[in-house]
Each structure stands twice: as structure tokens, then as C-alpha cells.
N, C-alpha and C positions, 0 to 999 in steps of 0.2 A: 504494500499499499504505499502510495507517494503522494505528497502535495504537489498541485498543479496550479498554474495561473489561469484563471477564467477570465477572458477579456470581454465578454459580453454579459448581461444580464440574463439569467435564465427566465422562463416563464413571462416572456415580454408582454403577452396578450393575455386577456381574462375573460374570454368569452362565457356567457351566462352571467356575469357580473356587471350590469351597466353601470353603477355608480362606485367601482373600484378598479384600479389599474394594478397589473403586477401581482395578483393574487397567486401565492404559489399552493401546489397540491398537499404540502405538509402544514403541520400546525406546531406551535411552540407548546412544550410541556414542561411541566414543573412539579414541585413537591408540595404538597398540602399540608397546612399548619404551620407555616415558617414563622418564628418569632424572633429571628436574629440572624446572625451571620451563620453560614451553613456550608458544609462541604458534602456532596452528593455524588453519588453515582448513578449513572444510566447505562443499562445493558440491552443488547440485542444478540440474539442466538441467529446467525445468518445461515441459511442453508446452503448447500451447495449450489455455485452458480457457474454454468458452463460460460457465461460471457462477461467480460469486463463491466464493473459498474461506476459510474461517476457519482459521487456523493459531494452534496454541499452541506457543510456543517458550521453552527455557530452557538454562541451561548451567551449568557449574561450571568456572572462577569467574565469568568475564564475556564477554558477547559483544556484538559489533557486528553489524548484520544489513544487508545490502547487497542491493539489487535491481538488476541490470543496472549494477552498479558504483556506485549511488548509496546512501550511508546513509539507512536507514528506521528503524532502532531500535538501541536501546542497552539492556541490561539483564544478568541480571534483578535486581531490587530485592533488597537484603540481607536475609537471614533466616538460619536454622539449618536443619540437616538434617531436623529435624522438621516444619520450616514453610519449605519452599523454594518459592520463587516462580516462577512462569511468566507470561509476557507472551501476551497474544492481538493478533493482527494480522488484518486484513481485507484479502484480496487481490483486486482487481476482475478481471473477465473479459478474456480477451485473445485475439486471433486469430493470435497468434504466440507461440513459446516466449520463456521468460524464464530468466535466471539468478541463482538465490538462492544467496547466500555469507554464511556466518557467520564472521567472525573471533572465536576463543575463545583467551583466555589463561588460564593456571592458574600461580600462583606458590607457591613452597614455603612453608607455615606456619612461623612463628617466624623465618624467614630473609629472605624476600622478600615474602610476602604482607602486606596490610595487618591489622593486629590485629583489625580489625573484620570480617574476611572468615573467615566458616566455610567448610568445604570438605571434601571427600572425595578427589576425584581429578578430572583434565581428563575433561570430558563434556560431550555436546550432544544435545539432544532438539528434535525437530520432529514435531508431531503435528496433522493435519486432523480436524475434526469429522465430515466427511460422506463421500461416496463417494470423495472424493480422496485417501482414505487410502492405497492402493496405489500412488500416484505421488507422494506426500508424505512419508509418514511414515519416520523414522529406524528403521531395522532391518528396512524393508520395500523402499522405495524405493532408487533408484539413486544414493544419496549417495556422495561420494568425499572424501577428505582427504589433506592434507598439512602437514608442518611447515613453518613459515615461516622464511626465514632472514634474517638482518641485525637481529635482536632481542637486544641485550645489556640487561645491567640494571646499574643504579648504586645502591649501598647507600643507604637513606632517610637516614643520618647523623643531625642533629639532629632531624628530623622524625622520630622513630624508629616511631611507630605507624602511618604513612601507606603504608608499603610502598615497594618498590623504585621507583627511576625508570628512565626509558628511555634506552638508548644505541642509537639507529637509525642502522645501518651502510648508507649508499646504495648501495654496490656490492654488497651481498650481499641487500639487500632485493628481493622480488618485487613489482614495481609494479603489475603486471597481475592480481595474484591476487584481488582483491576483484572484479573482473570474471569471475573464474572462467576466466582465462586461464594459461597456463604450462604447463610439464611435472611430473611427478613425483606427479601425484594416484593415490591407490590407495584400496582398499576398507577403511573403518574397521572396528575391531572392535567386536563387540556387547557390551555391558557387563552390562547387567540389564534387567528389565522395568521399566517406568514405572509407579509408584504414586501414588495419589492419598492424601489426609491419612489415611484409616482403613485403611490397608494392616495386615494382621494376620499375614502370613506370607509367606515368600518372600525370596531375595537381592535386597535393594533398599539403596539409599544415601540417597535423597531422597524426602520425603513432599511431594508438590505441592500448592500453594495457589495461586489466582489473585492475581496482583497486586492490592495494595490502594491503590496509589498512582498518582497520574497520572504521566505522563512528567515527568522532571527538564527545567527550562529548558534550551535549548540556542541561545543566541543569539550569532551569529557577527558579531563586530565588529571594526573595528581597534582598537589599543590606545589609541591617542589619549593618550600618554604625553610625558613631557618627558626627554630626555637630559640628566640633571644633571651627568654626569662623563664624559668621553671621555678615555681615557688609552692611550698605548703603553707596552707593556712588553717586556722581553727574554725571549727564549724560555726561558731557564733559570728565571725567576722564577715564584713562585707569587702571582698577583695578589691572592689572598684574603688573604695576608699583609701586604699593602702598604695603609697608611692613606691615605685620599683627602683630596688636598690641591688646592685651586684654582689654585695654581701650575702644576699638571701637567694642567691641563684644555685640551683642544683645542677652542676655541669654534667655529671654522671647521667642523671636522667634526661637531660637535652638530647645527650647522643642518641637514646631509643626514640625520641621524638623526631629528631631529624632523619633518622633511618625510616621511620614510617611516613614522614612527609615526603620523602624520595620513593615510596613504594617499593622499599626493600626489606621492611620488617614490620613489627607491631608493637604498640605501646599496652603494658600490662599494669594496671593500678588496683593495689591489694585492697581488701574490704577495710571500711571504715577510715578512708583518706579522702583529703580534699587537696586539689590541685589548681592552681592559675598556671597557664601557660600563654606567653606571648609570641606569636609566629609572625615573623616578618616575610610576607610573600616575595619581597623584592621586586615587586611590580604593582602598577595600579589594575586591580580586576574589577569586572562586573561579572558575577557568577553566581550560579545556584550551587548550594552545599549538598554533598552527598558523604554521608559517614557511615563506615560499616562497624558495627559494635557486635560484640560477642559477649554473652553473660551479663553481670551487673545487675540483677534484679534490685529494685529499690533505687539505683543510682540514677544521676542526672548529669546531661553535658550540656552547658551552654556554649553556643559558638557565636560570638558577638565580633562584629566588624567595625573598624575605624580608619579614618584616613590618615591619622597621626595621633601621636600622644601629646598630651597637655602638660603645659607647666602649671597651669592652674585650671579649675573647672568653673569658675565664677565669671560671669558675665556672657553676653550674647556671642561674643566671639573671643574666648578665652586665648592666651597666648600659647603658640606651640614649639616656636623656636626650631632649631635644625631637625628636619624630620628623620633624619637617620639616628638621632639620638634618643635613647629612652630612659638613661639614669635619672633617677629622681622624678621622673614624670607619672602621670596618672592615665590609666585607660578610661575613656568614657565612650560607649559604643552601642549599637543595637544588633540584635540577631535572634536567631532560633534556639530553642530548648528541646532536647531529646530525652525521653525517658525510656531506657531500654527494659524488656520485657524477660531477659534471660537466655533469649534464643539469639542465633546469628541472623540479624537484621541490616538492612540498608536503609537509613534514614534520609529522607530528602525534603529541601525546602520547596515550598510553593512558589515562590517569587524569588528573583535574584537579589545579591546584594553587592556592595560597592565598599572598595577600600584598598588599603594596603596592609593594614596591621588585622591580625584575627587573634582574639583571646578565647581561649578554652577555660572553663570553670567547671571542673570535675569532681562531683562528690559521690562517693560510693558508700553503700549500706553494708549488708552483713555477706554480700558475694563481690568478689572481684570482678573488674572489668576490663575487657581488652578492646583496644581500639585498633582495628585492623588497617583501615585507609582512610584517607581524608582526599575526597576527590572535589573537582571543581569542574562545573558544566558553563563554560566560559560562553558568555552571550554578548549580542550587540548587532549592529545592523551590518550586513556582510559586504561592507564597500571592497571595490576593485580599483586600488590606488595606482596612479601612475608613479613612478620612481622618484625617490628623492633627488632634489639637485644636486649639483657638484660644483664647488668653487674653491677658491684659495682659502677662504675663511673656513676652517675646518669645524669652529663652533656652530656653523649653521647646520650642519648635518645632525649635531646632537640636538639643536634646537628642533628640527623638523620631527626627529622620533618622539620627541616630548609632546610635541603638538598634535601630532597625529593621534597619539594615544589620548590625549584630552579630548579630541573630536570624537573618537570611537567609543570612548567611554560614555559620551553623552549624546549617543546616536542609538536608537532603539526602534521600536515601534511609531514612534515620533522623534524629533530632537527633542532635547531638555536642556535645562540650565545646568543642572548638576545631577550626577547620579546617585548622590550619598543623601541629601538633605531634601529634595523636592520631587525631582524626576517629572517637572513640569515645563511644557514647551511655551516659551516667553517669546514675543516677535522679536524684541531688541536683541536678545541672544541668537535667535534663529536666522536673522538676516544675516549675521556673519557666518554661522555654521554653513548657510546654504550657498554664499560666495566663495568659501573655501571648497565646498562639494563641487561646484561648477568648475574651478580651475583644476582640481585634482581627480575628477572622477566624470565618466561618461554616464554614470546612473545617477538621472534626476528624479527618480520616484519620490525619495523622501522630501525635497524640496516642492514638488508638486503638491504632495498631500499637505505639507505645511501651509501653503497657500491656500488651500481648499478649506482647512480646517478653521484658519482666521477668519475666512470670508464667511465661514457659517457661524462664527460666533458674533457677528455684527448683531447689536442691538437696536431696538426700534428708533432711537435717535440717530442711528448711522455709524457710531463708533465700534470698532472691534474691541473685544475684551484683550487684556494684556496677554492672557496664557489661556491656551485651550489645546484639546479638550481638558476641562476641569470641572467638578460640581461646586468649587468655590468661586464665586464671581468676583473679578477685580478689573478695574478700569484704569489703564495708563494712557491718557491721550496720546503724549508723544510716539507710543508704540503704534498707535493706529497709524500714523505718518509713517512709521518705519515698515508698516505692512504694504503701504503703497510703493514705498522705495523697493521693497521686496517684489513687487510684480514688475517694477522697471527693470531691476536686476535679472529677472528670469528672461524677460524680453532682450535683455541685452546680451546675454550669455548663452541663451537656448534658442529665443525665437519663440516659433510655434504659436502662430497668431491665432489660430482656433482656440487654443487654450487661454491665452491671455486675454481674448475677446469675452470669454466667460466670467472673468474676474472684474472686468471693467465696470460693471453696475456697482459693484463694491467699493471700487476705487472712487467713484462720483460720488457714491452715498458718504465715505468718509470726509472727503473734502467738502461737501455741502455742510456736513456736521459741524466743521470747523468755521464754515463761512457764518454760521449762526451766532459764533461767539466773536465776531469782528464789531469793534466800535466803529462810530462814525469817522473815528480818525484812521481806520483801516489797521488797528491792531487787535491781536488777540487778547481777551481778557477773560478770567474766571473759568478756565476749563474745568470740568468737574473731574473727581476721582484724583489719583496719585499721580502728579506730573513729575515722574522720575526721569533724570536723564543720566546721571553718572553717580557713582559712590564718591563723588569729590567731599575730601575731609572738610571744607569748609561750608558745605551745603548741608542743612538738615535733612535728612532720610532721602538724600541724592536728588532734591528739588533745587533747581536753580533760584537765585534770588528773584522774587516777584512771581514765582512759577505757578503758585496757586491761586493768587488773585490777580496778577498781571498788572501791566503788561511786561513780559519777560522777553528780553533781547534773544536768548538762546532758543525759546520755542517759536519765537516769531520768525527768526532766520531760518530755523529748520522747515517752518511751513512754506517759506519763500522757495528754498530749494526742492522742497517735495512737489510744490506747485509746477515747477519747471520740468521735473520728471514726467508729471501727469501729462504736460502739454506735447511732451515728445511722444508719449505712448498714444495720445489721441492722433496726433499728425500720423504716427506711423500705422495707425488702424484706419486712415482715411477719415477722420471726424476732424476738420480743419475749424469748423466754427467752435466745437468744444476746446480744441488747442488754443485758439485764441482767448476764449475766456479765461482760461487758466494763466496763459501769459499775462493777459491783462491785470487780473487780480494779483499775480505775483509782483508786477512792476509796482502794483499800488502799496501794498505790503513792505516791500523793499524800500521805497521812498519814505515811507512813515518810519521805518526801522532807522534808517539813515539819520533822518532828522532829530529822530528822539533819542537815539543811544550813541551817535558819534560823538567823542571826546576828542576834539583836535589836539589838546593840551596833552593828552595821555597817548595819542595816537593809536586809539583803539575803540572799540565799541564795547560801551558799558553793558552790564548784565540787566541793571535796573534804571528806571527814569531818572533817580536822583543822583546817578553816576558815581555811587559809592563803592560798586562791586564791579570786578572785570575778571573775565577768564579765558583761558584758551579755547573753551568750547564756544564762545561767541563768535571770536574771530574764525574759527575754523568753518562753522555753519555760514557765516557771512561770505567767507571767499568760496566756499565750495557751491554756494547758490548761484554763483556767476551774475549776480544782480548788483553788484558794488561799482561805484566809479572806480575806473583804473589806477588813479593815484592813490585812492582810499585803500584799494587791494594791497598795493605796494607798501604803505605805511602800516597797515594792520598785519601785514606777513613779517615786516621787520619787527614789530612789538611782539608777535606771537614768538619769533624765534629768538627773541634776547631778553625779553621781560619776565623774570622769574618771580615777580610779585603776582602776576596773573594766576587765578586758581588753575591748577594742573589736572589735565586729562588722567584719569586712572586706567588701568590695563584694558577696560572695555573700551572707554571713549577714544583711547589712543588709535583706535581703526580710524576715526575720522581726522585725527591728526594727521596719520600717515598718509591718508588720501590728500591731505593739503601739501604734505612733503612732496607727492609725486606731481601735482598741479604746478608747483612751484620750481621742479627741477632739483629739489634738496633730498636727494637719496642719502646723502651722507648723514643727515639728520636721522634718518630710519634706522640706519644701523646703529648708531649712537644710542637710540632709545631701546634697541635691542638688549641693552646690558639689563635692563629691568627683568628678561626673560632669563638670560645667562645667569643672573643671580639666583634664580629659582633652582637651577641645577646644582647650584653651589650649595644651596640649603638642604639636599637631600629629596627633592621633589620629583616624582616622574610624571606629573601633569602639572598644569598650570592654573593658577588661582584665580578666585573671584575678584579680589581687591587688594589695598594694600595691607600689610600687617598691621594688627593682628586681623587674618582672614578668616572668614567662617569657612568657605568652601576650598579645598584643596584641588579640587577638580571642577573648573566651569567652563562651559563652551564658549563663551564669548572671547576667552582668552588665546583662542587658537588661530585668531586673524592674521598673525604674521605669515602663516602659510600661504595666505593670499596675497599678501604684499611681496613675499620673496619671489614669486612667479609674475605678478603685474607690474613691479618695479625693478627687482634686480634683473630677471631675465626681461622684463619690459614687455611682456605679451599681455596685449588686452584687446577687446572688441574694439573695432573702429566705425561700428554701426551697430543699431538695434538689429537683433537676429544673427549677431556674429556673421554678417554678411561680407565683412572684409576684416582684416587683423591690421593691428600697428605693433611693430616690434622696435622698441625703443629701450635697449639694455643700459644698464648703469655701469658701464665700464671705465667710467671716470673714478669710481669707489672701488672696484674690483678689477683685477687684471685678467681674470677668466671666469668663465662660467658656462654651465652646459645642464639642460634639463628640458622638460617637456610641460607644457599647458594644454588642458583638455578643451575642445571646441565641441560644438554639435556636429562637426565634420569629421573630427577625430583629431589627435594629438597634434600640436605643433612643436617641432624638436629645435632647439637652439644650440649650438655648439661654437663659441665665440672667445676671441681673445685680443686684448688691447695690443698694438704694435705702436709704439710712439702714439702719434696722434690718429692713426689709422685703426681700424678694427679688421680682424680677419677670421673666418671660420665659414659655417655654413647655417641656413635657416631651412628647415624642412617643412612644407605646408601639406596638408592633405588635399585630397582632389577637391576641386571646387571651390576652394578657398584661396583668395590672393589678398593682397594688401600692400603695406608699405614698411619701409625699413628706414629709420631715423637716427641720424648720427650728427652730433652737433646741430648745425643748421642745415644739414642736408638731407634729402630723402631720396630712395630708389624705390623703384616697384619690386614687389615680391609676387611670384606666380607659384601655382601648384607645382609640387615638387622640390626638388632641390635647388636653392638659392645659396650660390658661392660669392662670399663677399672677399 
């Protein structure tokens, strides 16, 4: 049985149902009498089938699919109720009966479900496409269900957005249920008809759409970590409150743990013992846990995860120091608890965890416990990256490795801000992740899904939500503008006019919503929600001065810039009247910004009307808007590059600072600012952080953006028109003597291999078929044609 991609909606017609469209021949089924979070199993005994069967399967909230006791699938990918995904499987012919089982779990929203999980109620759906419907379809075939025992839940604690963790009680768990065995099975309750995306009437909860993404990685491997600290503790102690000191480390026991972690031995813990073991995975992992245990009736094993250890645990962002150091630090983490039943069992988590450090807290009772294996099912989006670039600065290769891992850890069924704390897809983060994806991969399915999801999140007033999917509402108006910029990015890097056209009603809705907050002076004032722009230390909660009540220079210049991008989109799509409208409005707001915020004495745009606050952010957005007078751009750029009194861009917003460096031809400044990332490597980090120290998240998606700038500014490869209909190559060989690498385009990769020779440049630029463009060196240009261009 294998999962396949269904490109079309099945059951696209609904004959006999004049008031509904896309009614499926199967029905959603569920469990009667649910009073809280539940894990259930649905089973079906399939008779011998001489022909292959194509099955469409979905569940609310999550399912694992087993065929004759072997896991064959996991899903569905996350969406919302208006866009609920189903997966498609092909089941081969068989001469004997087979047992199909789905383990389905449903957690209570706001208490135990992840914040990113939209939901209605526990439900399961299976539907065949052909004559096998009578023996396969839920609501028709002989499916049975039972609630599974042994599943307790642990509050997510500090990782507040990721949902409850698992407490698996071995003596209550039904170990044979995934093979369809055991007692207590009964007929499920029928919930509602199953509907496609265009349902217009009827009692329904979920609008079904085919999965858009491939299966996530599921790579089972031994942990291969190092037991950095092994310590005994008394029964009444809380080991999480005890600092780690080398004087308490049992090196002889650590050797046994290291052997087990390398899959070359096992660990035995005698009766009536307690152990705390700190394992350094020596990587940042996103993985589900599998723990093989033998014996140990009455024992418990807690497997908790942390990104790093803490110097202190007080405050929202406690200090961490060098991430390689553990001496004198505290472990504060989240994870699962497994209670053995005395047999030889494999315990597995329901959802994946994230981090570098794993803490085992083991308590045994009257019987010894043996830990045979600690395995990780590594997961994440299956990116197909182009190779790293190569250049004379060897640090860039180390940087690329760290940033790729950052992006990989933050990309799953959606992009997400961080894998440890929230696992939510935010617009501001996602825009930068998508740009990196365009430059490094030919697979744009995840950016497409992100664009659709944010479009679905739009509220009646027109603004998108700041993060989506999420059952917790949050509004960040500047992020709505960044979504419009995301649409422009897609058009620029990938084209596909038809897809972009479907997003334009949302683009216009967002911009019209902003128009409603313009004063008669043509400045934005009083935008609702949290007007976050950057975690700038001088700003309260990341909001620029006057950001909440206005007018704010930073937000208004962002509006001007995005209006210009919208005008380009409209012109590209053949809407000159709308393009003219956005250009005219952008000119009006730009003129008001210049009159209100320009401070000639300071040589910069102020953040506020009183000219008490100045930032790099305001200068960046004003310059990038392309709507400032030329002489003002020169002055503001000089101030941006030289005035250290300006509130500085942090690691996230430095993306826009880097864009300005490229526009000004100051790639030397870009390389200088990379020191902030090199410092992370020196502090023992495997991924890039959320904000200046003390930072909350050690792995944050928006900090991966230098991958984009290395390619677009150092290699100098960028689209020269919307749709990547031509390419511009302008390498930064005035700061590097040589560089070679690739940048992805919708036509295929562009390969660059160049070296500076005095004032000249030598090498090759290889363009894919159907792509031409221009090469820029100093003030000269030469045409580039498909194939090899020798310089």
C-alpha cells in the first residue's frame, strides 16, 4: 500500500442532489459519547481483492494508517474546515483478506490540541473510487471502532503552542489493536455526508480537498547522541530543579548509555533507582520518539526535549549562554512519559518533538528496567535542495549548513515560525522562508499552500490573520501587507499567472482594508491588532513608535512599498486601471510620509510625527519603496550606513536591510552583517535564533534568509521580470575573488562559476533552456542566452 498524489477532486458531480455539489459516496464516522480528548481505532477487514483499490482517507484531527499491523501512512496534512485535506492510497490486489486499521486522535482545542490544529470533532473517513466502495467506504462497509486505553496527556508547558504530550501507560495500552485484534470493537456512529470543496448545502463539517504536499520525511534511525550527564537522585527530588554539576556525573554509567544510543548495547537500571540522563544529540532534530523497553513493571521513563540548557529559568527568555556548555545549568523541557508493563515493548510518541538536548528521567520500582533502543523518526518537509555555493570565504559554507537546517526544522505540513515553542505559520516568517525556497528548490508546493492558507484566513474586514491555520485568532496588520508582498514574490520567482490571479481578490481586499484607515492627510492611523514589525529592543512588543495609534513612518512606508508591488501585479495581469489606482495612492501616501517624517537635520526619516525616534527600519522601507526623491535616498542611505544611533534591525528585519544593501550596491555591508550569524556558530548553535540574546527560540525560520541573499547578491542571480521571464546576473566579485553555485528558476537552475581577474571577470554562466537575460559588471552589460555563456 502506498500513498499517491491525487491531482483532481474525485466525485466532482452530484447527480440526484440538486442543492449540493461534490457529495461523496462515503460518510464520516465517529465515536459516540465523547467527553474529552480521545484516541480511537477504526478497523476494517478487507476481503481478497483481485484488482487494485484506490482509497481516499482523512480524519479529524490526525490518523495513522496500518495495514496488517504495519504503518503505511500518516495524515491528514493541516488545513482548515473550508480546506480539509484527504490522502490517497493505492492498495494492491490480494488473494487473502487484509486488516486495515486507522488510529485516530482528537485533542480538545485551547487546552490540549496544538494551536495550529483546526478541528470540529473526532471523525474518520475512507472512500474508494471504484466498485470497491461497498466493501471499503465508511458509512457503508463493516467498519468498527473502539476507544484505546492507556493514553494520558501531559500539558505542553513552556512549548505552549505545540499541544499536549503523551503519557502512555503500558498496562492499559492495547498493544494488538493496530493489527485489529482484541475485544471491545463496536459499530461507529455516522456523523454526516462527506463533501468536496464546492458543497452548497447539507449538514457537513469538512470541505475535502486532495493533499497538496508529498508525505513528510519519516526516517527511522538510532539517536547517536552522547550522554553528557548521568546522575542519581532521591525519590522525593525534582531533578529539573537541580543544576548540573560534573561532580555528580557517573562516567561509568554514561558509557552504557553511549553504547545504547549508538545501537550497540542496552542500559539496565536496577530496581528502586532514579536516574537523570542528559543526552546531547549533537544536532537539532525534529523527530518522533521510539523507545524499546523490557521489564520494569511500575517504572516510568520521561523523555523530555530542550533546545538548550538554561543558566536560569526565571523570565520569558531566560539566559542560556554557550549552547555547548551544561555545567551549572538547568534543564527545562517538554516531552512524553512511558510506563512499562513488564513486557518487551516499543513505545512511540504521537507527534514529533524538537531540540538538541534530551533528558531521560527514569524511576524504577520492584523490578529492573532495560532500555534496549532509543530511536528517532526524523520528520520534516522533503526538500530537494540545490548544492551549497562555494567561494573563497569558507565561513559561508558553515553558515549555509546551519541555515538550511534552520529552514528544514521549520518546514513540515506548513512552514512554521519555530518547531519548539509554537509550530505556527506566521506571514512575516513565511515570506522569508518562501523566498529561500524559491532560490534553493524547484518544489514550490509549500509556498503555494502558504499563500492559499493566508488567503483563507482573511476576515470580513479584509485583513489576513497573522498566523494560519490556527484556532487562536491573532491580527498583525503589517503581516497582511507582507502577504501581498508574498504574492508579488511568487509572481516574480515562479510566474503562473493563473494561480496568481486566484489570489488577487484577496490582495485587493487587504489593500482596501488599509485604505479604510487613511486619514485625510493620506497617512495610516489606528490599525487594529498588534502592529508588530521587529523585535527591536527600543520598541515595546516589537511595535514601532506610534505603531498602534499612528501615524507610524515605518508602517506607512511599508504600505507605499507594497502598493507599488500590487501595481506591478495588476499591470502584469492586464489590469491597467487597478495598477494606476495603486500607483496613484502610493504616490499620495509617499508624499505625506516625506512631508511628515523627513528630518533634514538628522538626514533621515523619523519613526514618529514628533521626530523623537529614528530607526533603520524607516530608512529601509522608504528606500525600498522607490518613492523617495533621489537626493533624499542618497542622504537616507548615508545615514542608514553610518548612524549607529538609529534603532537597529534585528536578525529578522535585517532581511530588508540586506535588500537595501543590494539596491545600493553595498554587498560589503552584507558580508559584515553576517558576523551576527557567525557568532551563533561560535556559541554552539546548530540553528539560527529568533532575536538578540537572551532569545526565546534557538531555531527560528525567519533567520534563514541569508541563504537567499547569498544567491541573489553574492552570486547576483535574480529575476529581471515578473514570472522570471528573464534573468539578471550581477555577481559581487568586488568583495569576493571567486564564487560558484546555482540558483533555481521555474525553467531550471542557473549555474554560475566566476572569478575576478584584476578589473575583469572570467568564467561561465549556464542558463536553462528558454531563459535569457543580461550580465552586469561595473557599468557594462552583455546579453546572456540559453546554454553556456563564457565570460
